[in-house]
MARKOL-33162 format. One line per 10 residues: number of its first residue (from 1); for each residue y, z, x negated of N, C-alpha, C, O. Coordinates in pm, whole numbers. Layout:
<sites>
NUM> Y/Z/X/Y/Z/X/Y/Z/X/Y/Z/X  ...;
</sites>
This chain:
<sites>
1> -120/0/-85/0/0/0/125/0/-88/131/69/-190  224/-79/-47/351/-85/-118/458/-13/-37/475/-35/83  531/75/-106/642/147/-44/769/64/-58/808/28/-170  834/32/54/956/-48/50/1069/28/119/1054/76/232  1183/40/50/1301/106/105/1405/1/142/1430/-92/65  1466/17/259/1575/-70/303/1700/16/316/1695/124/376  1811/-29/260/1935/47/269/2050/-46/308/2089/-134/231  2104/-24/427/2215/-105/479/2285/-22/585/2218/43/666  2417/-24/587/2491/55/686/2489/-10/825/2531/52/923  2441/-133/832/2432/-205/959/2287/-201/1008/2200/-265/950;
11> 2263/-126/1117/2125/-110/1165/2064/-243/1213/1943/-261/1206  2150/-335/1260/2096/-465/1303/2043/-543/1183/1945/-617/1195  2108/-527/1068/2058/-592/946/1925/-530/903/1835/-601/859  1914/-399/917/1787/-333/885/1676/-387/975/1564/-410/929  1707/-406/1102/1608/-461/1196/1561/-600/1151/1442/-630/1153  1657/-684/1111/1624/-822/1070/1535/-823/947/1435/-894/942  1573/-743/846/1495/-742/721/1356/-685/746/1257/-738/695  1349/-577/823/1218/-519/851/1130/-618/927/1010/-626/901  1187/-692/1020/1111/-793/1095/1057/-900/1001/944/-946/1017  1138/-941/903/1093/-1040/805/978/-985/720/883/-1057/689;
21> 988/-858/683/880/-796/604/751/-792/685/643/-816/632  762/-760/813/643/-757/899/583/-897/913/461/-914/915  671/-998/922/625/-1136/932/553/-1177/804/449/-1244/808  608/-1137/690/545/-1169/562/409/-1100/552/312/-1159/506  403/-976/596/280/-900/590/171/-966/674/54/-964/636  207/-1024/785/110/-1093/870/52/-1216/801/-64/-1252/822  134/-1281/718/89/-1401/647/10/-1366/521/-76/-1442/477  40/-1251/464/-24/-1209/339/-116/-1091/369/-71/-976/368  -241/-1118/395/-333/-1015/442/-360/-908/336/-403/-798/370  -336/-940/208/-359/-842/102/-246/-741/92/-258/-643/18;
31> -136/-762/164/-19/-676/154/-17/-573/266/-41/-605/382  11/-452/229/26/-345/327/155/-272/293/164/-206/189  256/-283/379/387/-227/353/409/-99/434/371/-90/551  471/0/370/524/116/441/673/115/419/719/128/305  751/99/526/896/77/515/973/203/553/948/263/658  1066/243/466/1160/352/494/1300/291/507/1338/205/427  1377/335/608/1510/281/633/1617/386/604/1602/504/635  1727/340/542/1840/427/512/1968/355/553/1985/236/527  2059/429/617/2184/369/663/2302/398/572/2415/360/603  2276/466/460/2382/489/361/2319/512/225/2205/558/215;
41> 2394/480/121/2345/504/-15/2333/653/-43/2244/696/-116  2424/733/15/2418/878/-4/2285/934/46/2223/1017/-20  2244/888/163/2116/933/220/2000/893/130/1910/973/104  2003/769/81/1897/720/-8/1890/803/-135/1782/847/-175  2005/826/-200/2009/903/-325/1957/1045/-303/1885/1099/-386  1995/1105/-189/1950/1241/-161/1798/1249/-151/1736/1340/-205  1739/1153/-81/1593/1153/-64/1524/1130/-199/1422/1193/-229  1580/1042/-280/1523/1018/-414/1526/1146/-497/1427/1182/-561  1640/1215/-494/1655/1337/-574/1568/1451/-522/1500/1518/-599  1571/1473/-391/1502/1589/-334/1351/1571/-327/1276/1667/-344;
51> 1307/1450/-301/1164/1426/-279/1097/1346/-389/979/1311/-379  1172/1318/-496/1121/1232/-604/1066/1102/-546/960/1053/-586  1140/1047/-450/1099/927/-378/1108/806/-471/1214/779/-527  998/734/-486/993/619/-576/930/500/-505/809/479/-519  1007/423/-431/950/304/-366/913/199/-469/965/200/-581  825/109/-432/793/-3/-520/908/-103/-522/931/-172/-621  981/-111/-410/1091/-207/-397/1201/-148/-310/1174/-83/-209  1325/-171/-351/1441/-132/-272/1522/-257/-240/1566/-327/-331  1542/-285/-112/1633/-391/-69/1764/-324/-31/1770/-246/64  1870/-354/-107/1992/-275/-104/2113/-362/-76/2140/-459/-148;
61> 2186/-328/30/2310/-398/62/2417/-360/-40/2427/-244/-79  2498/-456/-82/2604/-427/-179/2727/-369/-112/2786/-273/-162  2768/-427/1/2891/-383/67/2861/-272/166/2823/-297/281  2880/-147/122/2863/-32/209/2978/66/185/3027/77/73  3021/138/290/3129/235/271/3082/354/187/2962/375/169  3176/431/137/3153/550/55/3091/515/-80/3155/533/-183  2968/465/-80/2903/429/-206/2846/288/-196/2743/268/-131  2911/189/-258/2858/52/-256/2721/44/-324/2683/132/-401  2650/-63/-293/2515/-79/-347/2507/-81/-498/2414/-25/-556  2604/-145/-563/2603/-150/-710/2614/-10/-769/2542/24/-862;
71> 2705/72/-713/2721/209/-761/2594/291/-737/2554/371/-821  2531/269/-622/2405/339/-593/2298/301/-694/2223/387/-742  2290/170/-727/2190/124/-824/2215/184/-962/2121/224/-1030  2343/192/-1002/2376/253/-1131/2332/400/-1135/2279/448/-1235  2354/470/-1023/2315/611/-1016/2163/625/-1022/2111/714/-1089  2093/537/-952/1946/540/-953/1893/517/-1095/1803/587/-1140  1949/419/-1164/1907/392/-1302/1940/509/-1394/1860/543/-1481  2057/571/-1374/2096/684/-1458/2005/804/-1437/1993/889/-1526  1941/812/-1321/1846/919/-1290/1708/893/-1351/1620/978/-1345  1691/774/-1409/1566/742/-1476/1465/666/-1392/1351/650/-1433;
81> 1506/619/-1274/1414/545/-1187/1424/395/-1216/1534/340/-1220  1312/332/-1237/1314/190/-1274/1242/100/-1173/1196/-8/-1208  1233/147/-1047/1170/61/-947/1257/-62/-923/1375/-64/-955  1195/-165/-865/1263/-294/-849/1366/-290/-736/1346/-226/-632  1476/-359/-760/1585/-365/-662/1618/-510/-631/1635/-592/-721  1626/-541/-502/1678/-670/-457/1809/-642/-384/1812/-568/-286  1917/-703/-432/2047/-686/-366/2062/-789/-255/2024/-905/-269  2119/-743/-144/2153/-831/-32/2305/-828/-16/2365/-721/-9  2367/-946/-9/2513/-950/-8/2563/-1079/57/2489/-1177/70  2687/-1077/98/2748/-1198/156/2821/-1281/51/2876/-1386/83;
91> 2820/-1236/-75/2896/-1303/-180/2822/-1296/-312/2741/-1206/-334  2851/-1393/-401/2793/-1392/-536/2882/-1316/-634/2859/-1319/-754  2984/-1250/-582/3085/-1183/-666/3025/-1083/-763/3074/-1068/-875  2919/-1015/-722/2865/-906/-802/2736/-945/-875/2658/-858/-913  2713/-1073/-894/2588/-1118/-957/2572/-1061/-1097/2462/-1019/-1134  2679/-1058/-1175/2672/-1006/-1312/2642/-856/-1310/2564/-808/-1392  2704/-783/-1218/2677/-639/-1206/2531/-614/-1169/2470/-519/-1217  2477/-700/-1084/2337/-687/-1045/2246/-705/-1166/2145/-635/-1179  2281/-798/-1253/2203/-821/-1375/2206/-697/-1464/2106/-662/-1525  2321/-632/-1471/2337/-516/-1559/2253/-397/-1516/2218/-313/-1599;
101> 2222/-386/-1388/2136/-277/-1343/1992/-325/-1325/1912/-261/-1257  1960/-439/-1387/1823/-492/-1391/1767/-516/-1251/1655/-478/-1219  1849/-580/-1168/1803/-616/-1034/1693/-722/-1044/1699/-811/-1129  1594/-712/-957/1486/-810/-955/1535/-943/-898/1492/-1050/-942  1623/-935/-800/1676/-1057/-737/1806/-1024/-665/1838/-907/-642  1880/-1128/-632/2013/-1117/-568/2014/-1223/-459/2021/-1342/-488  2007/-1180/-331/1994/-1274/-221/2117/-1270/-131/2174/-1163/-107  2157/-1386/-83/2278/-1399/-3/2245/-1389/146/2149/-1449/195  2327/-1312/217/2317/-1305/363/2386/-1426/426/2478/-1481/365  2344/-1467/546/2232/-1413/623/2099/-1446/557/2073/-1560/517;
111> 2015/-1344/545/1887/-1359/477/1794/-1448/558/1785/-1438/680  1725/-1538/485/1632/-1630/550/1492/-1611/490/1477/-1574/374  1392/-1639/572/1254/-1625/525/1228/-1712/403/1159/-1670/310  1283/-1833/403/1257/-1926/291/1318/-1878/160/1281/-1925/53  1412/-1784/169/1468/-1724/48/1391/-1597/8/1362/-1575/-109  1359/-1515/108/1294/-1387/79/1147/-1401/44/1100/-1335/-49  1073/-1484/115/928/-1489/97/884/-1529/-44/792/-1468/-98  947/-1631/-108/907/-1662/-246/932/-1547/-343/856/-1527/-437  1040/-1472/-318/1069/-1355/-403/961/-1249/-384/917/-1187/-481  919/-1227/-260/812/-1131/-234/680/-1177/-296/604/-1096/-348;
121> 653/-1308/-291/533/-1361/-356/531/-1324/-504/431/-1275/-557  644/-1348/-570/656/-1319/-713/642/-1170/-740/577/-1127/-835  705/-1091/-654/704/-946/-670/564/-888/-653/519/-807/-734  495/-931/-548/359/-882/-522/266/-919/-638/181/-840/-679  283/-1039/-691/202/-1082/-805/227/-993/-925/133/-951/-992  355/-965/-953/391/-879/-1067/332/-739/-1051/274/-685/-1145  346/-682/-932/297/-547/-910/145/-541/-915/88/-443/-965  80/-644/-864/-68/-648/-869/-117/-656/-1013/-215/-591/-1050  -47/-736/-1095/-84/-746/-1237/-64/-614/-1309/-145/-574/-1392  46/-546/-1277/73/-417/-1339/-34/-314/-1304/-74/-235/-1389;
131> -80/-317/-1180/-179/-219/-1139/-315/-244/-1204/-401/-155/-1206  -335/-364/-1258/-460/-394/-1327/-457/-349/-1473/-560/-352/-1541  -341/-308/-1522/-327/-268/-1661/-343/-116/-1675/-251/-41/-1644  -459/-74/-1720/-487/68/-1733/-557/97/-1866/-621/10/-1925  -543/222/-1911/-622/274/-2021/-710/387/-1968/-668/464/-1882  -831/396/-2021/-916/511/-1993/-905/605/-2112/-943/569/-2223  -854/725/-2088/-829/821/-2195/-895/954/-2163/-899/997/-2048  -948/1020/-2269/-1003/1154/-2251/-893/1255/-2284/-846/1263/-2397  -854/1332/-2184/-751/1433/-2201/-799/1564/-2139/-834/1568/-2021  -800/1670/-2220/-841/1802/-2172/-979/1796/-2106/-1000/1848/-1996;
141> -1072/1732/-2176/-1213/1723/-2133/-1235/1641/-2007/-1342/1648/-1947  -1135/1565/-1967/-1149/1479/-1850/-1113/1335/-1886/-1031/1311/-1975  -1176/1241/-1819/-1140/1100/-1836/-1029/1068/-1738/-1044/1085/-1618  -916/1020/-1791/-801/985/-1708/-779/834/-1711/-788/771/-1817  -752/777/-1595/-717/636/-1583/-564/629/-1576/-504/669/-1477  -502/577/-1681/-357/580/-1693/-301/438/-1690/-341/354/-1770  -210/413/-1597/-146/281/-1590/-53/264/-1710/22/355/-1744  -59/147/-1773/25/121/-1891/173/134/-1858/251/182/-1939  211/90/-1737/352/95/-1699/404/238/-1689/525/260/-1691  312/337/-1677/354/477/-1665/371/544/-1802/426/654/-1810;
151> 323/479/-1908/336/537/-2042/477/511/-2094/516/396/-2112  553/617/-2119/689/605/-2170/686/596/-2323/742/504/-2382  621/693/-2386/600/687/-2531/489/783/-2570/448/869/-2492  443/767/-2692/340/853/-2750/395/913/-2878/455/843/-2960  374/1044/-2896/428/1116/-3011/316/1187/-3086/232/1253/-3025  314/1173/-3219/214/1242/-3300/247/1390/-3306/360/1428/-3334  146/1474/-3280/164/1619/-3285/45/1682/-3355/-50/1729/-3292  51/1682/-3490/-56/1737/-3573/-191/1672/-3539/-206/1552/-3557  -289/1749/-3490/-421/1693/-3465/-428/1616/-3333/-521/1539/-3312  -331/1637/-3245/-329/1569/-3116/-212/1473/-3107/-114/1485/-3181;
161> -224/1379/-3017/-113/1290/-2985/-73/1320/-2841/-158/1341/-2755  57/1323/-2817/108/1354/-2683/162/1227/-2618/251/1162/-2672  106/1192/-2503/152/1076/-2428/241/1126/-2314/198/1204/-2230  365/1079/-2312/462/1116/-2209/459/1009/-2099/472/890/-2126  441/1055/-1975/430/963/-1861/558/963/-1778/638/1057/-1785  575/857/-1701/700/838/-1626/721/942/-1516/834/960/-1470  614/1010/-1472/629/1113/-1369/666/1249/-1427/674/1348/-1355  688/1254/-1560/726/1378/-1626/610/1455/-1686/631/1551/-1760  488/1416/-1657/371/1486/-1711/339/1438/-1852/391/1337/-1898  253/1512/-1920/214/1480/-2057/62/1490/-2071/-2/1571/-2004;
171> 6/1408/-2158/-136/1412/-2187/-155/1437/-2335/-94/1369/-2418  -238/1534/-2370/-272/1559/-2510/-405/1490/-2540/-507/1518/-2477  -401/1399/-2637/-516/1314/-2668/-564/1343/-2810/-484/1339/-2904  -693/1370/-2827/-751/1388/-2962/-798/1252/-3012/-917/1220/-3008  -702/1175/-3059/-727/1039/-3107/-616/1006/-3205/-503/1053/-3189  -644/927/-3305/-540/893/-3402/-437/799/-3340/-467/726/-3245  -315/803/-3396/-212/711/-3349/-254/567/-3373/-225/478/-3293  -323/545/-3485/-369/409/-3517/-464/358/-3409/-458/240/-3372  -552/445/-3359/-649/405/-3256/-578/378/-3124/-609/282/-3053  -481/465/-3090/-408/443/-2965/-331/312/-2970/-330/236/-2874;
181> -267/285/-3086/-190/161/-3098/-283/39/-3094/-246/-66/-3043  -403/55/-3148/-500/-55/-3141/-534/-86/-2995/-548/-203/-2958  -546/17/-2912/-577/-2/-2771/-461/-69/-2697/-481/-139/-2598  -338/-47/-2746/-219/-101/-2681/-168/-230/-2745/-72/-289/-2696  -232/-272/-2853/-177/-383/-2933/-173/-516/-2860/-99/-606/-2900  -250/-531/-2754/-247/-657/-2678/-131/-667/-2581/-116/-769/-2514  -50/-563/-2573/61/-559/-2478/192/-552/-2556/218/-455/-2627  274/-657/-2541/392/-671/-2626/500/-567/-2600/592/-552/-2681  490/-493/-2488/591/-391/-2461/574/-266/-2547/665/-183/-2554  459/-251/-2614/434/-133/-2696/454/-165/-2844/395/-258/-2898;
191> 540/-85/-2910/572/-106/-3051/571/28/-3123/586/133/-3061  555/24/-3255/561/145/-3337/706/173/-3375/785/80/-3395  740/301/-3385/869/345/-3440/836/449/-3545/816/566/-3514  829/405/-3672/780/492/-3777/632/519/-3757/563/441/-3691  583/629/-3815/440/661/-3802/414/760/-3689/299/785/-3653  521/817/-3632/503/925/-3535/515/883/-3390/482/961/-3301  561/758/-3365/586/719/-3226/533/580/-3193/535/489/-3276  485/568/-3070/460/439/-3006/549/436/-2883/544/526/-2800  631/331/-2872/733/323/-2768/700/212/-2668/658/104/-2707  720/240/-2540/713/137/-2438/854/80/-2419/942/149/-2366;
201> 876/-43/-2462/1009/-103/-2457/1066/-106/-2315/1188/-102/-2298  980/-112/-2215/1028/-117/-2076/1097/12/-2034/1174/14/-1938  1071/120/-2107/1128/250/-2070/1247/290/-2156/1295/403/-2145  1294/201/-2243/1413/232/-2322/1537/213/-2236/1558/108/-2175  1618/318/-2232/1745/312/-2160/1857/265/-2252/1943/186/-2211  1857/314/-2376/1955/271/-2476/1902/308/-2613/1817/395/-2626  1954/241/-2716/1916/275/-2852/2031/246/-2946/2112/156/-2924  2036/324/-3053/2131/299/-3161/2063/333/-3292/1943/358/-3294  2137/334/-3400/2077/351/-3533/2015/489/-3553/1933/507/-3643  2053/585/-3469/2002/720/-3487/1895/761/-3387/1805/837/-3421;
211> 1903/710/-3262/1813/761/-3160/1787/659/-3050/1861/562/-3032  1679/685/-2976/1645/608/-2856/1656/703/-2737/1605/815/-2741  1723/657/-2632/1726/732/-2506/1625/666/-2412/1641/550/-2374  1522/741/-2375/1421/689/-2285/1461/718/-2141/1540/808/-2115  1405/641/-2047/1446/656/-1907/1388/779/-1839/1417/804/-1722  1306/857/-1910/1258/985/-1855/1345/1101/-1904/1312/1218/-1881  1456/1069/-1972/1548/1171/-2021/1521/1218/-2162/1601/1293/-2218  1411/1176/-2222/1376/1218/-2357/1452/1136/-2462/1477/1017/-2443  1488/1202/-2571/1549/1134/-2686/1450/1133/-2802/1381/1231/-2828  1446/1020/-2871/1361/1007/-2989/1452/977/-3107/1524/877/-3108;
221> 1448/1064/-3206/1531/1044/-3325/1457/953/-3422/1345/982/-3463  1521/844/-3457/1454/739/-3532/1437/776/-3680/1530/826/-3743  1317/750/-3733/1297/767/-3877/1382/667/-3955/1419/561/-3903  1413/701/-4079/1493/612/-4164/1426/475/-4177/1307/464/-4204  1507/369/-4158/1459/234/-4177/1389/173/-4056/1346/57/-4062  1375/248/-3945/1301/196/-3831/1389/128/-3726/1339/59/-3638  1522/147/-3736/1611/96/-3631/1613/-56/-3625/1596/-114/-3517  1634/-122/-3739/1650/-267/-3740/1527/-340/-3686/1541/-427/-3600  1406/-309/-3734/1289/-378/-3677/1268/-347/-3529/1225/-433/-3453  1298/-222/-3488/1284/-187/-3348/1383/-265/-3262/1348/-314/-3155;
231> 1507/-275/-3308/1608/-350/-3234/1567/-495/-3218/1584/-552/-3110  1512/-556/-3322/1468/-696/-3316/1352/-712/-3218/1349/-808/-3141  1257/-619/-3220/1145/-625/-3126/1193/-608/-2982/1143/-674/-2891  1289/-520/-2963/1343/-495/-2829/1408/-621/-2772/1382/-658/-2658  1493/-686/-2851/1560/-807/-2803/1464/-924/-2789/1475/-1003/-2695  1370/-937/-2883/1270/-1043/-2872/1188/-1029/-2744/1159/-1128/-2676  1152/-905/-2711/1071/-881/-2591/1146/-924/-2466/1090/-993/-2380  1273/-884/-2454/1348/-916/-2333/1392/-1061/-2328/1414/-1116/-2220  1404/-1125/-2443/1431/-1270/-2443/1310/-1348/-2391/1325/-1447/-2320  1190/-1301/-2428/1069/-1365/-2378/1052/-1343/-2229/995/-1428/-2160;
241> 1101/-1228/-2177/1087/-1195/-2035/1173/-1283/-1948/1137/-1311/-1834  1290/-1327/-2000/1385/-1405/-1920/1326/-1539/-1882/1392/-1619/-1815;
</sites>
Protein backbone atom coordinates (compact mmCIF):
# COMPACT_ATOMS: atom_id res chain seq x y z
CA UNK A 1 0.00 0.00 0.00
CA UNK A 2 1.18 3.51 -0.85
CA UNK A 3 0.44 6.42 1.47
CA UNK A 4 -0.50 9.56 -0.48
CA UNK A 5 -1.05 13.01 1.06
CA UNK A 6 -3.03 15.75 -0.70
CA UNK A 7 -2.69 19.35 0.47
CA UNK A 8 -4.79 22.15 -1.05
CA UNK A 9 -6.86 24.91 0.55
CA UNK A 10 -9.59 24.32 -2.05
CA UNK A 11 -11.65 21.25 -1.10
CA UNK A 12 -13.03 20.96 -4.65
CA UNK A 13 -9.46 20.58 -5.92
CA UNK A 14 -8.85 17.87 -3.33
CA UNK A 15 -11.96 16.08 -4.61
CA UNK A 16 -10.70 16.24 -8.22
CA UNK A 17 -7.21 14.95 -7.42
CA UNK A 18 -8.51 12.18 -5.19
CA UNK A 19 -10.95 11.11 -7.93
CA UNK A 20 -8.05 10.93 -10.40
CA UNK A 21 -6.04 8.80 -7.96
CA UNK A 22 -8.99 6.43 -7.57
CA UNK A 23 -9.32 6.25 -11.36
CA UNK A 24 -5.62 5.45 -11.69
CA UNK A 25 -5.90 2.80 -9.00
CA UNK A 26 -8.70 1.10 -10.93
CA UNK A 27 -6.47 0.89 -14.01
CA UNK A 28 -3.39 -0.24 -12.09
CA UNK A 29 -4.42 -3.33 -10.15
CA UNK A 30 -1.02 -3.59 -8.42
CA UNK A 31 -1.54 -0.19 -6.76
CA UNK A 32 -3.27 0.26 -3.45
CA UNK A 33 -3.53 3.87 -2.27
CA UNK A 34 -4.41 5.24 1.16
CA UNK A 35 -5.15 8.96 0.77
CA UNK A 36 -4.94 11.60 3.52
CA UNK A 37 -6.33 15.10 2.81
CA UNK A 38 -5.12 18.40 4.27
CA UNK A 39 -6.63 21.84 3.69
CA UNK A 40 -3.61 23.82 4.89
CA UNK A 41 0.15 23.45 5.04
CA UNK A 42 0.04 24.18 8.78
CA UNK A 43 -2.20 21.16 9.33
CA UNK A 44 0.08 18.97 7.20
CA UNK A 45 3.25 20.09 9.03
CA UNK A 46 1.61 19.50 12.41
CA UNK A 47 0.64 15.93 11.53
CA UNK A 48 4.14 15.23 10.18
CA UNK A 49 5.74 16.55 13.37
CA UNK A 50 3.34 15.02 15.89
CA UNK A 51 2.79 11.64 14.26
CA UNK A 52 6.04 11.21 12.32
CA UNK A 53 3.78 10.99 9.27
CA UNK A 54 5.76 9.93 6.19
CA UNK A 55 3.66 9.50 3.04
CA UNK A 56 5.20 7.93 -0.03
CA UNK A 57 3.97 10.91 -2.07
CA UNK A 58 2.72 14.41 -1.32
CA UNK A 59 0.69 16.33 -3.91
CA UNK A 60 1.04 19.92 -2.75
CA UNK A 61 -0.62 23.10 -3.98
CA UNK A 62 1.79 26.04 -4.27
CA UNK A 63 -0.67 28.91 -3.83
CA UNK A 64 -2.09 28.63 -0.32
CA UNK A 65 -2.71 31.29 2.35
CA UNK A 66 -0.55 31.53 5.50
CA UNK A 67 2.06 29.03 4.29
CA UNK A 68 2.56 28.58 0.52
CA UNK A 69 3.47 25.15 -0.79
CA UNK A 70 7.10 26.03 -1.50
CA UNK A 71 7.61 27.21 2.09
CA UNK A 72 5.93 24.05 3.39
CA UNK A 73 8.24 21.90 1.24
CA UNK A 74 11.31 23.76 2.53
CA UNK A 75 10.16 23.15 6.11
CA UNK A 76 9.53 19.46 5.40
CA UNK A 77 13.02 19.07 3.92
CA UNK A 78 14.58 20.96 6.84
CA UNK A 79 12.90 18.46 9.19
CA UNK A 80 14.76 15.66 7.42
CA UNK A 81 11.87 14.14 5.45
CA UNK A 82 12.74 13.14 1.90
CA UNK A 83 9.47 11.70 0.61
CA UNK A 84 8.49 12.63 -2.94
CA UNK A 85 6.62 15.85 -3.65
CA UNK A 86 4.57 16.78 -6.70
CA UNK A 87 3.66 20.47 -6.86
CA UNK A 88 0.32 21.53 -8.31
CA UNK A 89 0.08 25.13 -9.50
CA UNK A 90 -1.56 27.48 -11.98
CA UNK A 91 1.80 28.96 -13.03
CA UNK A 92 5.36 27.93 -13.92
CA UNK A 93 6.66 30.85 -11.83
CA UNK A 94 8.02 28.65 -9.06
CA UNK A 95 9.57 25.88 -11.18
CA UNK A 96 13.12 26.72 -10.06
CA UNK A 97 12.06 26.77 -6.39
CA UNK A 98 10.45 23.37 -6.87
CA UNK A 99 13.75 22.03 -8.21
CA UNK A 100 15.59 23.37 -5.16
CA UNK A 101 13.43 21.36 -2.77
CA UNK A 102 13.91 18.23 -4.92
CA UNK A 103 10.34 18.03 -6.16
CA UNK A 104 9.55 14.86 -8.10
CA UNK A 105 7.37 16.76 -10.57
CA UNK A 106 5.68 20.13 -11.17
CA UNK A 107 2.21 19.94 -12.74
CA UNK A 108 0.03 22.78 -13.99
CA UNK A 109 -3.63 23.17 -13.05
CA UNK A 110 -6.23 22.32 -14.13
CA UNK A 111 -4.77 18.87 -13.59
CA UNK A 112 -5.50 16.32 -16.30
CA UNK A 113 -5.25 12.54 -16.25
CA UNK A 114 -2.91 12.57 -19.26
CA UNK A 115 -0.48 14.68 -17.24
CA UNK A 116 -0.79 12.94 -13.87
CA UNK A 117 -0.97 9.28 -14.89
CA UNK A 118 2.46 9.07 -16.62
CA UNK A 119 4.03 10.69 -13.55
CA UNK A 120 2.34 8.12 -11.31
CA UNK A 121 3.56 5.33 -13.61
CA UNK A 122 7.13 6.56 -13.19
CA UNK A 123 6.70 7.04 -9.46
CA UNK A 124 5.22 3.59 -8.82
CA UNK A 125 8.05 2.02 -10.82
CA UNK A 126 10.67 3.91 -8.79
CA UNK A 127 9.10 2.97 -5.47
CA UNK A 128 8.69 -0.68 -6.48
CA UNK A 129 12.37 -0.84 -7.46
CA UNK A 130 13.39 0.73 -4.17
CA UNK A 131 11.39 -1.79 -2.19
CA UNK A 132 13.27 -4.60 -3.94
CA UNK A 133 16.61 -3.27 -2.68
CA UNK A 134 17.33 -4.87 0.68
CA UNK A 135 20.21 -6.22 2.74
CA UNK A 136 19.93 -9.16 5.11
CA UNK A 137 21.95 -8.29 8.21
CA UNK A 138 22.51 -10.03 11.54
CA UNK A 139 22.01 -7.51 14.33
CA UNK A 140 21.72 -8.41 18.02
CA UNK A 141 21.33 -12.13 17.23
CA UNK A 142 18.50 -11.49 14.79
CA UNK A 143 18.36 -11.40 11.00
CA UNK A 144 17.08 -8.01 9.85
CA UNK A 145 15.83 -7.17 6.36
CA UNK A 146 16.93 -3.57 5.80
CA UNK A 147 15.90 -1.46 2.81
CA UNK A 148 18.91 0.25 1.21
CA UNK A 149 16.99 3.52 0.95
CA UNK A 150 16.65 3.54 4.77
CA UNK A 151 20.42 3.36 5.37
CA UNK A 152 21.70 6.89 6.05
CA UNK A 153 25.31 6.00 6.87
CA UNK A 154 27.50 3.40 8.53
CA UNK A 155 30.11 4.28 11.16
CA UNK A 156 33.00 2.14 12.42
CA UNK A 157 32.85 1.64 16.19
CA UNK A 158 35.73 -0.56 17.37
CA UNK A 159 34.65 -4.21 16.93
CA UNK A 160 31.16 -3.29 15.69
CA UNK A 161 29.85 -1.13 12.90
CA UNK A 162 26.83 1.08 13.54
CA UNK A 163 24.28 1.52 10.76
CA UNK A 164 22.09 4.62 11.16
CA UNK A 165 18.61 4.30 9.63
CA UNK A 166 16.26 7.00 8.38
CA UNK A 167 13.69 6.29 11.13
CA UNK A 168 16.26 7.26 13.78
CA UNK A 169 17.11 3.71 14.86
CA UNK A 170 20.57 2.14 14.80
CA UNK A 171 21.87 -1.36 14.12
CA UNK A 172 25.10 -2.72 15.59
CA UNK A 173 26.68 -5.16 13.14
CA UNK A 174 29.62 -7.51 13.88
CA UNK A 175 31.07 -7.27 10.39
CA UNK A 176 34.02 -5.40 8.93
CA UNK A 177 33.49 -2.12 7.11
CA UNK A 178 35.17 -3.69 4.09
CA UNK A 179 32.56 -6.49 4.05
CA UNK A 180 29.65 -4.08 4.43
CA UNK A 181 30.98 -1.90 1.61
CA UNK A 182 31.41 -5.00 -0.55
CA UNK A 183 27.71 -5.77 -0.02
CA UNK A 184 26.81 -2.19 -1.01
CA UNK A 185 29.33 -1.77 -3.83
CA UNK A 186 26.78 -2.47 -6.57
CA UNK A 187 24.78 0.61 -5.59
CA UNK A 188 26.26 3.92 -6.71
CA UNK A 189 24.61 5.91 -3.91
CA UNK A 190 26.96 4.34 -1.33
CA UNK A 191 30.51 5.72 -1.06
CA UNK A 192 33.37 5.61 1.45
CA UNK A 193 34.40 8.69 3.45
CA UNK A 194 37.77 7.80 4.92
CA UNK A 195 38.02 4.40 6.61
CA UNK A 196 35.35 5.03 9.25
CA UNK A 197 32.26 5.86 7.19
CA UNK A 198 30.06 4.60 4.39
CA UNK A 199 27.68 7.33 3.23
CA UNK A 200 24.38 7.13 1.37
CA UNK A 201 24.57 10.09 -1.03
CA UNK A 202 20.76 10.28 -1.17
CA UNK A 203 20.70 11.28 2.50
CA UNK A 204 23.22 14.13 2.32
CA UNK A 205 21.60 17.45 3.12
CA UNK A 206 24.76 19.55 2.71
CA UNK A 207 28.52 19.16 2.75
CA UNK A 208 31.61 21.31 2.99
CA UNK A 209 35.33 20.77 3.51
CA UNK A 210 34.87 20.02 7.20
CA UNK A 211 31.60 18.13 7.61
CA UNK A 212 28.56 16.45 6.08
CA UNK A 213 25.06 17.26 7.32
CA UNK A 214 22.85 14.21 6.89
CA UNK A 215 19.07 14.46 6.56
CA UNK A 216 18.55 12.58 9.85
CA UNK A 217 20.21 15.48 11.71
CA UNK A 218 23.57 13.76 12.18
CA UNK A 219 26.86 15.49 11.34
CA UNK A 220 29.89 13.61 10.07
CA UNK A 221 33.25 15.31 10.44
CA UNK A 222 35.32 14.54 7.39
CA UNK A 223 38.77 12.97 7.67
CA UNK A 224 41.64 14.93 6.12
CA UNK A 225 41.77 14.59 2.34
CA UNK A 226 38.31 13.01 1.96
CA UNK A 227 36.31 16.11 0.96
CA UNK A 228 37.40 16.50 -2.67
CA UNK A 229 36.77 12.89 -3.78
CA UNK A 230 33.48 12.84 -1.87
CA UNK A 231 32.34 16.08 -3.50
CA UNK A 232 33.16 14.68 -6.96
CA UNK A 233 31.26 11.45 -6.25
CA UNK A 234 28.29 13.43 -4.95
CA UNK A 235 28.03 15.60 -8.07
CA UNK A 236 28.72 12.70 -10.43
CA UNK A 237 25.91 10.71 -8.81
CA UNK A 238 23.33 13.48 -9.16
CA UNK A 239 24.43 14.31 -12.70
CA UNK A 240 23.78 10.69 -13.65
CA UNK A 241 20.35 10.87 -11.95
CA UNK A 242 19.20 13.85 -14.05
